[in-house]
C-alpha positions as CSV (number, residue, x, y, z in Angstrom):
1,X,117.5,122.4,134.2
2,X,118.6,119.6,132.2
3,X,117.2,118.9,128.7
4,X,114.9,115.7,128.4
5,X,115.6,113.6,125.2
6,X,112.5,112.9,122.8
7,X,112.8,110.3,120.0
8,X,110.9,111.0,117.0
9,X,110.3,108.0,114.8
10,X,109.3,108.2,111.3
11,X,109.0,106.3,108.0
12,X,107.6,103.1,108.7
13,X,106.6,100.0,106.6
14,X,103.0,101.2,105.6
15,X,101.9,102.8,102.1
16,X,102.0,106.0,103.8
17,X,105.7,106.0,104.3
18,X,106.8,109.3,102.4
19,X,103.9,111.1,104.0
20,X,105.1,110.0,107.6
21,X,108.6,111.6,106.4
22,X,106.8,114.5,105.5
23,X,105.2,114.7,108.8
24,X,107.9,114.4,110.7
25,X,109.6,117.1,109.2
26,X,106.9,119.5,110.1
27,X,107.2,118.1,113.8
28,X,111.1,118.3,114.2
29,X,111.1,121.8,112.9
30,X,108.8,122.8,115.6
31,X,110.0,121.2,118.7
32,X,111.6,123.5,121.1
33,X,115.3,122.8,121.1
34,X,116.2,124.9,124.0
35,X,114.0,122.2,125.8
36,X,114.7,119.0,124.2
37,X,117.2,116.9,122.7
38,X,116.5,114.9,119.8
39,X,116.8,111.3,118.7
40,X,115.9,111.1,114.9
41,X,115.0,107.4,114.1
42,X,113.8,106.3,110.6
43,X,112.3,103.1,109.7
44,X,112.8,102.1,106.1
45,X,109.7,100.2,104.1
46,X,111.8,97.1,104.9
47,X,111.7,97.6,108.4
48,X,115.1,98.6,109.2
49,X,115.5,101.0,112.0
50,X,118.3,103.8,111.4
51,X,119.4,106.7,113.3
52,X,119.8,109.9,111.4
53,X,121.3,113.4,112.2
54,X,119.2,115.9,110.5
55,X,116.0,117.1,109.0
56,X,118.0,117.8,105.9
57,X,118.8,114.1,105.7
58,X,114.9,113.3,106.0
59,X,114.1,115.7,103.2
60,X,116.6,114.3,100.9
61,X,116.2,110.5,101.8
62,X,119.7,110.4,102.8
63,X,118.9,109.0,106.5
64,X,118.1,105.7,104.5
65,X,121.9,105.4,104.0
66,X,122.7,105.7,107.6
67,X,125.1,102.7,108.9
68,X,123.7,103.1,112.4
69,X,121.0,101.1,113.5
70,X,118.7,102.3,116.3
71,X,116.4,99.8,117.8
72,X,113.7,100.4,120.6
73,X,114.5,98.1,123.4
74,X,111.5,96.9,125.0
75,X,113.4,96.3,128.4
76,X,112.1,98.7,130.7
77,X,115.2,98.6,132.5
78,X,116.9,100.1,129.5
79,X,114.4,102.6,128.8
80,X,115.4,103.7,125.4
81,X,117.3,103.1,122.2
82,X,119.9,100.4,121.4
83,X,122.8,102.0,119.3
84,X,124.2,99.5,116.8
85,X,127.5,100.8,115.0
86,X,129.7,98.5,113.7
87,X,130.7,96.0,116.5
88,X,129.6,98.7,119.0
89,X,126.4,98.3,121.1
90,X,125.2,101.2,123.3
91,X,122.1,102.6,124.8
92,X,120.7,105.9,124.8
93,X,117.9,106.8,127.2
94,X,114.7,108.2,125.9
95,X,112.3,110.6,128.1
96,X,109.5,110.7,125.6
97,X,108.7,109.4,122.2
98,X,106.8,111.0,119.4
99,X,105.8,108.5,116.8
100,X,105.2,110.3,113.4
101,X,104.0,106.7,111.8
102,X,101.0,106.7,109.6
103,X,99.4,103.6,109.0
104,X,100.0,99.9,109.3
105,X,102.9,99.3,111.7
106,X,102.9,102.6,113.1
107,X,99.5,104.0,113.8
108,X,97.6,100.7,114.5
109,X,99.1,100.0,118.2
110,X,102.4,97.9,117.0
111,X,104.7,100.5,117.9
112,X,102.6,101.8,121.2
113,X,102.9,98.2,122.3
114,X,106.6,98.3,122.4
115,X,106.8,101.6,124.1
116,X,104.4,100.2,126.8
117,X,107.0,97.4,127.4
118,X,109.8,100.1,127.6
119,X,107.5,101.9,129.9
120,X,108.6,105.1,127.7
121,X,106.0,107.9,127.5
122,X,104.8,108.7,124.1
123,X,102.7,111.0,122.1
124,X,99.3,109.9,120.8
125,X,96.7,107.1,121.4
126,X,97.4,103.8,123.4
127,X,97.2,100.3,122.0
128,X,93.6,99.9,122.1
129,X,92.7,103.0,120.6
130,X,95.4,102.7,117.9
131,X,94.2,99.3,116.8
132,X,90.5,99.9,116.8
133,X,90.8,103.3,115.1
134,X,93.0,101.9,112.4
135,X,90.5,99.1,111.7
136,X,87.5,100.8,110.0
137,X,85.1,97.8,110.6
138,X,85.7,97.7,114.5
139,X,85.4,101.5,114.4
140,X,82.0,101.3,112.6
141,X,81.0,98.5,115.3
142,X,81.8,100.9,118.2
143,X,80.4,104.1,116.6
144,X,77.0,101.8,116.0
145,X,76.5,101.9,119.7
146,X,76.8,105.7,120.1
147,X,73.6,106.7,118.1
148,X,75.6,108.9,115.6
149,X,74.9,108.1,112.3
150,X,77.7,106.8,109.6
151,X,77.3,105.2,106.1
152,X,75.7,102.0,105.9
153,X,78.1,99.0,105.1
154,X,79.1,95.5,104.2
155,X,82.0,93.8,105.5
156,X,84.0,91.3,103.4
157,X,86.9,89.0,104.2
158,X,89.5,88.4,101.7
159,X,88.7,84.6,101.5
160,X,85.4,85.4,100.3
161,X,86.9,86.9,97.1
162,X,87.4,83.4,95.8
163,X,83.6,83.8,94.9
164,X,83.5,87.4,93.8
165,X,79.9,87.1,92.3
166,X,78.6,85.8,95.3
167,X,80.4,88.5,97.2
168,X,78.9,91.1,94.7
169,X,75.4,89.7,95.5
170,X,75.8,90.0,99.2
171,X,76.6,93.6,98.7
172,X,73.9,94.5,96.1
173,X,71.5,93.0,98.5
174,X,72.2,96.0,101.2
175,X,73.7,98.8,99.2
176,X,72.8,100.6,95.9
177,X,75.4,101.8,93.5
178,X,77.5,103.6,93.6
179,X,79.3,102.2,96.4
180,X,82.9,102.8,97.9
181,X,85.3,100.0,98.6
182,X,87.6,100.5,101.5
183,X,90.5,98.4,103.0
184,X,89.7,98.4,106.6
185,X,93.5,98.8,107.6
186,X,95.1,101.2,105.0
187,X,95.4,105.1,105.5
188,X,95.6,108.1,103.4
189,X,93.0,106.5,101.1
190,X,95.2,103.8,99.8
191,X,93.2,101.1,98.1
192,X,89.9,103.1,98.1
193,X,87.9,103.1,94.9
194,X,84.4,103.9,94.0
195,X,82.0,101.2,92.0
196,X,79.3,102.4,89.8
197,X,78.3,98.6,88.8
198,X,79.0,94.9,89.6
199,X,82.2,94.7,87.4
200,X,83.8,98.0,89.0
201,X,82.9,96.6,92.4
202,X,84.6,93.2,91.8
203,X,87.7,95.3,90.6
204,X,87.8,97.5,93.3
205,X,87.4,94.4,95.7
206,X,90.5,92.8,94.4
207,X,92.6,96.0,94.8
208,X,91.5,96.9,98.0
209,X,92.5,93.1,99.0
210,X,96.1,94.2,98.3
211,X,95.9,96.4,101.1
212,X,94.2,94.3,103.6
213,X,92.2,91.1,104.1
214,X,89.2,92.8,105.6
215,X,87.5,95.4,103.3
216,X,84.4,97.7,103.9
217,X,81.8,98.5,101.1
218,X,79.9,101.4,102.0
219,X,77.0,103.5,100.7
220,X,77.9,106.8,99.1
221,X,77.1,110.1,101.1
222,X,76.3,112.6,98.9
223,X,77.9,115.7,100.8
224,X,80.6,117.8,102.1
225,X,83.7,116.5,103.5
226,X,84.7,118.0,106.7
227,X,87.3,117.2,109.6
228,X,87.5,118.1,113.2
229,X,90.8,117.9,115.3
230,X,90.8,116.6,118.7
231,X,93.4,117.4,121.2
232,X,94.2,116.7,125.1
233,X,94.2,113.6,127.5
234,X,91.3,111.1,127.4
235,X,88.9,113.8,127.3
236,X,89.9,115.5,124.0
237,X,89.0,119.2,123.2
238,X,87.6,119.5,119.7
239,X,88.7,122.3,117.3
240,X,86.8,124.0,114.6
241,X,85.6,122.1,111.5
242,X,87.4,122.2,108.3
243,X,86.0,121.4,104.8
244,X,88.1,119.6,102.0
245,X,87.2,120.7,98.4
246,X,88.7,117.7,96.7
247,X,89.9,118.1,93.2
248,X,89.1,114.3,92.1
249,X,85.8,112.6,92.3
250,X,86.8,111.8,95.9
251,X,89.5,112.8,98.2
252,X,91.9,109.6,97.4
253,X,95.3,109.6,98.0
254,X,96.4,111.4,94.7
255,X,93.9,114.1,95.3
256,X,95.0,114.6,98.8
257,X,98.8,114.7,98.1
258,X,99.5,115.3,94.6
259,X,96.9,117.3,93.1
260,X,97.1,121.2,93.6
261,X,93.6,121.8,92.8
262,X,92.6,120.3,96.3
263,X,91.8,122.7,98.9
264,X,91.0,122.9,102.5
265,X,88.5,125.6,104.0
266,X,89.0,126.3,107.8
267,X,85.7,128.6,108.1
268,X,83.0,126.5,106.0
269,X,79.9,128.0,105.3
270,X,77.6,125.5,107.5
271,X,74.7,126.3,110.1
272,X,76.5,127.0,113.9
273,X,74.3,124.1,115.1
274,X,75.9,121.5,112.3
275,X,79.3,122.7,113.5
276,X,78.7,122.2,117.3
277,X,77.2,118.7,116.2
278,X,80.4,117.8,114.4
279,X,82.6,118.9,117.5
280,X,80.4,117.0,120.0
281,X,80.4,114.0,117.8
282,X,84.3,114.1,117.1
283,X,84.7,114.6,121.2
284,X,82.2,111.5,121.9
285,X,83.8,109.1,119.6
286,X,87.3,110.1,120.7
287,X,86.5,109.1,124.2
288,X,84.4,106.0,123.0
289,X,87.6,104.3,121.2
290,X,89.7,105.3,124.3
291,X,91.7,108.3,122.5
292,X,94.5,109.8,124.0
293,X,96.5,112.9,122.8
294,X,95.1,113.4,119.4
295,X,93.0,112.5,116.7
296,X,91.7,113.9,113.6
297,X,87.5,112.8,113.1
298,X,86.3,113.0,109.6
299,X,82.6,113.3,108.6
300,X,80.2,114.0,105.9
301,X,77.5,116.8,105.7
302,X,74.8,115.8,103.5
303,X,74.3,118.6,100.8
304,X,70.3,119.1,101.0
305,X,69.5,118.4,104.7
306,X,72.9,119.2,106.5
307,X,72.9,115.7,108.4
308,X,76.1,115.1,110.0
309,X,77.5,111.4,109.0
310,X,80.7,110.0,110.5
311,X,83.1,108.7,108.2
312,X,86.4,107.6,110.1
313,X,88.9,108.7,112.9
314,X,92.7,108.9,112.4
315,X,94.7,108.6,115.4
316,X,98.0,109.9,114.0
317,X,96.8,112.5,111.5
318,X,99.0,113.9,108.7
319,X,101.4,116.8,109.9
320,X,102.4,118.2,106.8
321,X,102.3,121.5,105.9
322,X,98.8,121.0,103.9
323,X,97.4,118.6,106.6
324,X,94.3,119.7,108.3
325,X,95.0,118.9,111.9
326,X,97.8,121.5,112.4
327,X,96.1,124.0,110.4
328,X,92.6,123.7,112.5
329,X,94.6,124.4,115.8
330,X,96.6,127.3,114.1
331,X,93.4,128.7,112.7
332,X,92.2,128.9,116.6
333,X,95.5,130.6,117.8
334,X,97.7,127.7,118.3
335,X,100.9,128.0,116.8
336,X,102.6,124.6,115.5
337,X,105.4,125.1,118.0
338,X,102.8,125.5,120.9
339,X,100.5,122.7,119.6
340,X,103.9,120.2,119.4
341,X,104.5,121.1,123.0
342,X,101.2,120.4,124.2
343,X,101.3,117.0,122.3
344,X,104.7,116.2,124.0
345,X,103.3,117.1,127.3
346,X,100.3,115.0,127.1
347,X,102.8,111.9,126.7
348,X,104.3,112.6,130.1
349,X,100.8,113.2,131.7
350,X,99.8,109.9,130.5
351,X,102.5,108.3,132.9
352,X,101.7,111.0,135.5
353,X,105.1,112.6,134.9
């Protein structure tokens, strides 16, 4: 049986570029090479698409020096990558795509739209689910309809920040300090801060505005941070529950990827009914946003009452060696190669192939 060709896309123009590269290495190393030929396409922070040869080049960063451009053609008749090498142009057919792109221009429906135009099956959520899940405000608007508790919030638009005192007063009218400030469209906790007073709030809003023109200010939930992985077609199966023990005051980008004191617990000491509620809510939210393939759904569990509070959904969760998504499935007996194979198969099932 002839091998199928899978194109893996990594890097990207978002603030999560480096994490995407780490995730891609982990994905690529667990793809069955006896079954698939691979095309490795790195996207630089400047948006240049380059064909690279090996995982070693991704690890070292050497891929950024490639002289071969590889552009995804939206032409359904070509069904693949346009390869530009010097004066030569060729086309390589792609059977399926695995976009390992976190954050903007990857997890937000943009590359998914290109793949839809090209009629190439791909791993992960579609255009709608990717777009609304990337936008924390629109995710909240959807979850508001489900009867699932989430943190109270105030939405702020970038143009409002010309009058920061007025914005601060609007926030204070609804929420008490401390509050969390989050860009609506940034991942890996980029641009997120905690404010204990008005001065910190205004500074946090200014920082968040560097990442997105829409900002969420949320009440602080005092509780444990837990995550649940979802896998499958449009009706996803929920994994067990993992707990984040952040080394910092909260699980920001630095604590997540650069502080060895941050830890994950795959068997948290929680009541069985709380774990089941988290699993059930994760599957319900996944379906509500029209999820497909995979997602990681994050919650808080309040310390005194064990109330489950939805935090956010990530439609292309981290796949690094320390990422919760693959660890949760591995804990349930699904090895990384098996998980990657199942994800590739969901791509084909979306198109009925």
